[in-house]
C-alpha positions as CSV (number, residue, x, y, z in Angstrom):
1,M,114.6,-32.2,-59.2
2,T,113.8,-35.0,-61.6
3,T,110.2,-35.5,-62.8
4,D,110.4,-39.2,-63.1
5,K,109.3,-40.7,-60.0
6,N,111.1,-44.0,-60.5
7,S,114.5,-42.6,-61.7
8,S,115.7,-40.6,-58.6
9,M,117.1,-43.7,-56.9
10,A,117.2,-47.1,-58.8
11,A,116.5,-50.1,-56.6
12,G,119.7,-51.7,-55.3
13,E,121.7,-48.3,-55.0
14,A,120.8,-48.0,-51.3
15,K,119.7,-50.2,-48.5
16,P,116.0,-50.9,-48.3
17,V,114.0,-48.7,-45.9
18,V,112.1,-51.8,-44.8
19,S,113.3,-55.3,-44.9
20,I,111.2,-57.9,-43.3
21,K,111.4,-61.6,-44.0
22,N,109.0,-64.5,-43.0
23,M,107.2,-62.6,-40.1
24,D,104.3,-64.1,-38.2
25,F,102.3,-62.2,-35.8
26,A,99.4,-63.2,-33.3
27,Y,97.6,-61.0,-31.0
28,D,96.9,-64.0,-28.8
29,K,99.4,-66.8,-29.3
30,A,97.6,-69.0,-27.0
31,S,94.6,-69.2,-29.4
32,G,96.8,-70.5,-32.2
33,K,95.3,-68.0,-34.6
34,K,97.8,-65.9,-36.7
35,N,96.9,-62.4,-37.7
36,L,99.8,-62.1,-40.1
37,V,101.4,-65.1,-41.8
38,G,104.8,-65.4,-43.4
39,V,105.0,-61.6,-44.4
40,N,107.8,-60.5,-46.6
41,C,108.1,-56.8,-47.2
42,I,110.9,-55.0,-48.9
43,V,110.5,-51.4,-49.3
44,E,113.1,-49.7,-51.5
45,P,114.0,-46.0,-51.3
46,N,111.8,-43.7,-53.4
47,S,108.8,-46.0,-53.3
48,Q,105.2,-44.7,-53.1
49,I,103.2,-47.7,-52.2
50,I,99.4,-48.3,-52.1
51,L,98.5,-50.9,-49.6
52,V,95.2,-52.4,-50.2
53,G,93.0,-55.2,-48.8
54,A,89.7,-56.2,-47.5
55,N,88.4,-55.0,-44.1
56,G,90.0,-57.2,-41.4
57,A,92.8,-58.6,-43.7
58,G,95.5,-57.1,-41.4
59,K,96.6,-53.8,-43.1
60,S,96.5,-51.7,-39.9
61,T,98.1,-54.5,-37.9
62,L,101.1,-54.6,-40.3
63,L,101.4,-50.6,-40.3
64,R,101.3,-50.6,-36.4
65,I,104.1,-53.0,-36.5
66,L,106.2,-51.0,-39.0
67,T,105.7,-47.9,-36.6
68,G,106.5,-49.7,-33.4
69,Q,103.0,-49.4,-31.9
70,I,103.0,-53.2,-31.8
71,F,106.4,-54.5,-30.7
72,M,105.5,-57.8,-29.2
73,G,103.8,-61.0,-30.4
74,F,105.8,-61.4,-33.8
75,E,108.5,-63.6,-34.9
76,S,110.7,-63.1,-38.2
77,D,113.8,-64.2,-39.9
78,E,114.7,-60.5,-40.5
79,F,113.2,-57.4,-39.2
80,D,114.8,-54.1,-40.3
81,I,113.0,-50.7,-40.2
82,N,115.3,-47.8,-41.5
83,G,118.3,-49.6,-39.8
84,R,116.9,-50.7,-36.7
85,K,115.4,-54.0,-35.4
86,T,113.0,-52.0,-33.4
87,V,111.3,-48.9,-34.4
88,N,110.1,-45.8,-32.5
89,D,107.6,-43.4,-33.9
90,Q,109.3,-40.3,-35.2
91,A,112.5,-41.1,-33.4
92,N,113.9,-43.3,-36.2
93,G,112.8,-41.2,-39.2
94,V,109.6,-43.1,-39.3
95,C,106.4,-40.8,-39.5
96,W,103.1,-42.3,-38.6
97,L,99.9,-40.8,-39.9
98,G,97.1,-42.7,-38.3
99,G,94.2,-42.5,-35.9
100,T,96.0,-42.3,-32.6
101,W,97.5,-39.2,-31.1
102,K,100.7,-40.8,-30.0
103,R,102.3,-44.3,-29.7
104,R,102.8,-44.0,-26.0
105,R,100.2,-43.1,-23.3
106,T,100.5,-39.5,-22.3
107,G,99.1,-36.8,-20.1
108,F,96.5,-36.3,-22.8
109,E,95.0,-39.7,-22.1
110,G,91.1,-39.4,-22.7
111,V,91.6,-35.9,-24.2
112,C,92.2,-35.0,-27.8
113,P,95.0,-32.2,-27.8
114,F,93.8,-31.1,-31.2
115,T,90.4,-29.7,-29.6
116,M,92.0,-27.5,-27.0
117,D,91.6,-23.7,-27.0
118,C,95.0,-22.8,-28.4
119,A,96.3,-21.6,-31.7
120,A,97.8,-23.9,-34.5
121,S,101.1,-22.2,-34.0
122,E,101.2,-23.3,-30.4
123,M,100.9,-27.1,-31.0
124,M,104.3,-28.8,-30.5
125,K,105.8,-25.4,-30.6
126,I,109.4,-26.6,-30.1
127,W,109.1,-28.8,-33.1
128,Q,107.8,-26.0,-35.1
129,T,110.7,-23.7,-34.0
130,E,113.3,-26.4,-34.9
131,N,111.9,-26.9,-38.4
132,L,110.7,-23.5,-39.5
133,A,111.4,-24.1,-43.2
134,R,109.5,-27.4,-43.3
135,R,106.7,-26.0,-41.2
136,D,106.3,-23.0,-43.6
137,E,106.2,-25.3,-46.7
138,L,103.7,-27.5,-45.1
139,V,101.6,-24.5,-44.2
140,R,101.6,-23.5,-47.8
141,V,101.0,-27.0,-49.1
142,L,98.1,-27.8,-46.8
143,G,96.5,-24.3,-46.7
144,I,96.9,-23.9,-42.9
145,N,96.3,-20.7,-40.9
146,L,98.5,-20.7,-37.9
147,N,96.2,-18.5,-36.1
148,W,93.4,-21.1,-36.3
149,R,92.0,-21.8,-32.8
150,M,92.1,-25.6,-32.4
151,H,88.7,-25.9,-30.7
152,E,87.0,-23.9,-33.5
153,C,88.5,-25.9,-36.4
154,S,86.7,-28.4,-38.5
155,D,87.8,-32.0,-38.6
156,G,89.5,-31.4,-41.9
157,Q,91.4,-28.5,-40.5
158,R,92.5,-30.4,-37.5
159,K,93.6,-33.2,-39.8
160,K,95.9,-30.8,-41.7
161,I,97.4,-29.5,-38.6
162,R,98.1,-33.0,-37.4
163,I,99.7,-33.9,-40.7
164,M,101.9,-30.7,-40.5
165,I,103.1,-31.6,-37.1
166,K,103.9,-35.2,-37.8
167,L,105.8,-34.2,-41.0
168,L,107.9,-31.4,-39.3
169,R,110.8,-33.7,-38.8
170,P,112.2,-35.2,-42.1
171,F,111.2,-38.8,-42.5
172,Q,112.7,-41.7,-44.2
173,L,109.5,-43.8,-44.1
174,C,105.9,-42.3,-43.8
175,I,103.2,-44.7,-42.9
176,I,99.8,-43.5,-43.6
177,D,96.6,-45.4,-42.6
178,E,93.6,-43.8,-44.4
179,F,94.7,-40.5,-42.8
180,A,94.1,-38.2,-45.9
181,A,90.4,-39.1,-46.3
182,D,89.2,-35.8,-44.6
183,L,91.2,-33.5,-46.8
184,D,89.4,-31.9,-49.6
185,I,90.4,-33.0,-53.0
186,F,92.5,-29.9,-53.7
187,S,94.5,-30.2,-50.5
188,R,94.8,-33.9,-50.9
189,S,96.3,-33.4,-54.5
190,R,98.9,-30.9,-53.1
191,F,99.7,-33.3,-50.2
192,F,100.4,-36.2,-52.5
193,K,102.6,-33.9,-54.6
194,Y,104.5,-32.9,-51.5
195,L,105.1,-36.6,-50.7
196,T,106.3,-37.3,-54.2
197,K,108.9,-34.5,-53.8
198,E,110.0,-35.8,-50.4
199,C,110.6,-39.3,-52.0
200,Q,112.5,-37.9,-55.0
201,E,114.7,-35.5,-53.2
202,R,115.6,-37.5,-50.2
203,G,115.0,-41.2,-51.2
204,A,112.2,-41.4,-48.6
205,S,109.3,-43.9,-49.0
206,V,105.6,-43.9,-48.3
207,V,103.2,-46.7,-47.6
208,Y,99.6,-45.6,-47.8
209,A,96.8,-47.9,-46.8
210,T,93.6,-46.7,-48.2
211,H,90.2,-47.6,-49.8
212,I,90.0,-44.2,-51.7
213,F,91.7,-44.4,-55.0
214,D,91.3,-41.0,-56.6
215,Q,94.7,-39.7,-57.7
216,A,96.2,-43.1,-56.8
217,D,97.1,-43.9,-60.3
218,E,99.1,-40.9,-60.9
219,W,100.7,-40.8,-57.5
220,A,101.6,-44.5,-56.7
221,T,104.7,-46.2,-58.0
222,H,103.9,-49.5,-56.4
223,V,100.9,-51.6,-55.0
224,T,100.7,-54.4,-52.6
225,F,97.8,-56.5,-51.4
226,M,97.2,-57.7,-47.9
227,Q,95.3,-60.8,-48.6
228,L,92.5,-62.6,-46.8
229,N,94.7,-65.5,-45.8
230,K,96.8,-63.0,-43.8
231,T,99.7,-63.0,-46.1
232,L,101.2,-60.0,-48.0
233,S,101.6,-60.1,-51.8
234,P,104.9,-59.0,-53.3
235,I,105.2,-55.2,-53.7
236,H,104.4,-54.7,-57.5
237,R,105.8,-51.9,-59.5
238,L,102.9,-50.5,-61.3
239,S,104.8,-49.8,-64.5
240,E,105.6,-53.5,-64.8
241,Y,102.5,-55.2,-63.1
242,E,100.8,-57.2,-65.9
243,P,97.2,-57.0,-64.3
244,Y,97.4,-53.3,-64.0
245,L,98.9,-52.9,-67.7
246,K,96.0,-55.1,-69.0
247,I,93.4,-52.8,-67.3
248,L,95.1,-49.8,-68.8
249,S,94.8,-51.2,-72.3
250,R,91.0,-51.8,-72.2
251,V,89.0,-49.6,-74.5
252,G,85.4,-49.0,-75.3
253,K,82.9,-50.0,-72.7
254,E,85.6,-52.0,-70.9
255,R,87.8,-48.8,-70.5
256,A,88.7,-48.1,-66.8
257,F,88.5,-44.5,-65.8
258,C,90.1,-45.2,-62.5
259,P,92.4,-48.2,-63.2
260,M,93.6,-48.5,-59.6
261,Y,89.9,-48.8,-58.5
262,V,89.3,-51.5,-61.1
263,L,92.6,-53.3,-60.1
264,V,91.7,-53.5,-56.5
265,L,87.9,-54.4,-57.0
266,E,89.0,-57.4,-59.3
267,E,91.7,-58.5,-56.9
268,L,89.3,-58.3,-53.9
269,E,86.6,-60.2,-55.8
270,R,89.3,-62.9,-56.7
271,Q,90.4,-63.1,-53.0
272,Y,86.9,-63.4,-51.7
273,R,86.0,-66.1,-54.1
274,S,89.1,-68.1,-53.4
275,Q,89.2,-67.7,-49.6
276,T,85.5,-67.6,-48.6
277,D,82.1,-69.1,-49.5
278,V,80.2,-65.8,-49.4
279,F,79.4,-65.7,-53.1
280,G,76.7,-67.8,-54.7
281,E,75.2,-67.9,-58.2
282,G,71.9,-66.9,-59.7
283,C,70.2,-65.8,-56.4
284,Y,67.6,-63.8,-58.2
285,G,67.0,-66.1,-61.0
286,D,69.6,-64.5,-63.2
287,A,72.0,-67.2,-64.4
288,D,74.7,-64.6,-65.0
289,D,74.4,-63.1,-61.6
290,D,77.4,-64.7,-59.8
291,N,78.3,-61.7,-57.8
292,V,75.8,-62.4,-55.0
293,C,76.8,-62.4,-51.3
294,L,75.5,-65.3,-49.2
295,M,73.8,-62.7,-47.0
296,D,71.8,-61.7,-50.1
297,K,70.7,-65.2,-50.7
298,V,69.6,-65.6,-47.0
299,M,67.7,-62.3,-47.1
300,A,66.1,-63.3,-50.4
301,E,64.9,-66.7,-48.8
302,Q,63.5,-64.6,-45.8
303,A,61.7,-62.3,-48.0
304,K,59.9,-65.2,-49.8
305,E,58.9,-66.6,-46.5
306,L,57.7,-63.3,-45.2
307,A,55.7,-62.7,-48.5
308,G,54.0,-66.1,-47.7
309,D,53.5,-65.1,-44.1
310,R,51.8,-61.8,-45.1
311,F,49.5,-63.0,-47.9
312,E,47.2,-66.1,-47.8
313,T,46.3,-66.0,-51.4
314,E,47.6,-64.7,-54.7
315,R,45.9,-64.6,-58.1
316,A,47.7,-66.3,-61.0
317,G,45.9,-65.7,-64.2
318,D,42.3,-67.1,-64.1
319,Q,43.3,-69.5,-61.3
320,T,43.1,-68.6,-57.7
321,G,45.8,-70.3,-55.7
322,W,47.4,-69.7,-52.3
323,V,50.9,-69.3,-51.0
324,S,51.3,-69.7,-47.3
325,G,54.4,-69.3,-45.4
326,R,55.3,-71.4,-42.3
327,L,54.4,-68.6,-39.9
328,T,51.1,-68.1,-41.5
329,R,50.2,-71.8,-41.4
330,Q,51.1,-72.0,-37.8
331,L,49.0,-68.9,-36.9
332,A,46.1,-70.2,-39.0
333,A,46.2,-73.6,-37.3
334,A,46.3,-72.0,-33.9
335,D,43.4,-69.7,-34.8
336,Q,41.3,-72.7,-36.2
337,Q,42.0,-74.6,-33.0
338,V,40.8,-71.7,-30.8
339,K,37.6,-71.3,-33.0
340,R,37.1,-75.1,-32.8
341,E,37.3,-74.9,-29.0
342,E,34.9,-72.0,-29.0
343,R,32.4,-73.9,-31.1
344,M,32.7,-77.1,-28.9
345,E,32.3,-74.8,-25.8
346,I,29.2,-73.4,-27.3
347,S,27.8,-76.8,-28.2
348,R,28.4,-78.0,-24.5
349,K,26.6,-75.1,-23.1
350,K,23.6,-75.7,-25.4
351,I,23.5,-79.3,-24.6
352,N,23.8,-78.6,-20.8
353,L,21.0,-75.9,-21.2
354,M,18.7,-78.4,-23.0
355,K,19.3,-81.1,-20.4
356,T,18.5,-78.6,-17.6
357,E,15.3,-77.6,-19.3
358,E,14.2,-81.2,-19.9
359,G,14.9,-82.0,-16.2
360,E,12.7,-79.2,-15.2
């Protein structure tokens, strides 16, 4: 087995695992709002791709389309997933590691089967019997005890068993939506090495959407960005991607100890600045402070007003001045009006009393 993760199968020697051209998708076409716009996605064999993007950019939507969970509402010039225009989870060499139990509704509706009182060896027993060699390898890689009782397992242990079951059948495309986050760092490292081996030996590919980038630099061969404008960037080969190479070349205080983290952070900052108005400048009196969210500015203004609301006066040097907020002034005016009316009422009563005494 070769140790070069890019040399097992050169691009162009085999048909792409994924070939999508100019795909648009909308959850609600009547609204006129598109959730994915003009997506072009070519995944070559033996690709280990990190898919990154801001919350709500459309990463999970794209992955659900790739795994056949979403099969309506999109249009494209070309749509080919491992040789098919439509894809079925597991049935077409496509493995989905995501939050849902199964693509289709089942008899387990409303119940998580991974919390039942049964042994790990009894989960999808026929699949395990049909793929004993792969099952045993995954048991070693993930550190699974087949005698674990599912209802007694921790969330991380259940996650390992779910990964084992979903990978029992050989895959050509593995789609992972932040599914490895519960694994301890040792198990996650072994899991990524297993995925690398699968890609190198069989020309399989992995698309991994995540916000956690430990080990990503040494595992990933490519990176792609789901952008705030709902388009997908090209799939960049990390060994040739200039922004990544520049980050690797930084030294001294600028050195990046996790280059993938820095790459994604700087890309998301660029996207936010170009696509939204959530950033301002100098919110806290610092001219160099340009990484300030609009909400921070709003909260800062509210804090100033509340400070004025709470304190009538403040001492500045030898001078005594006052700082009043809008609410303080309103309350003070109302209080003064009440006191004024009370004084007037007292005066009326005194006048009436005096008139009564003079009359007597």
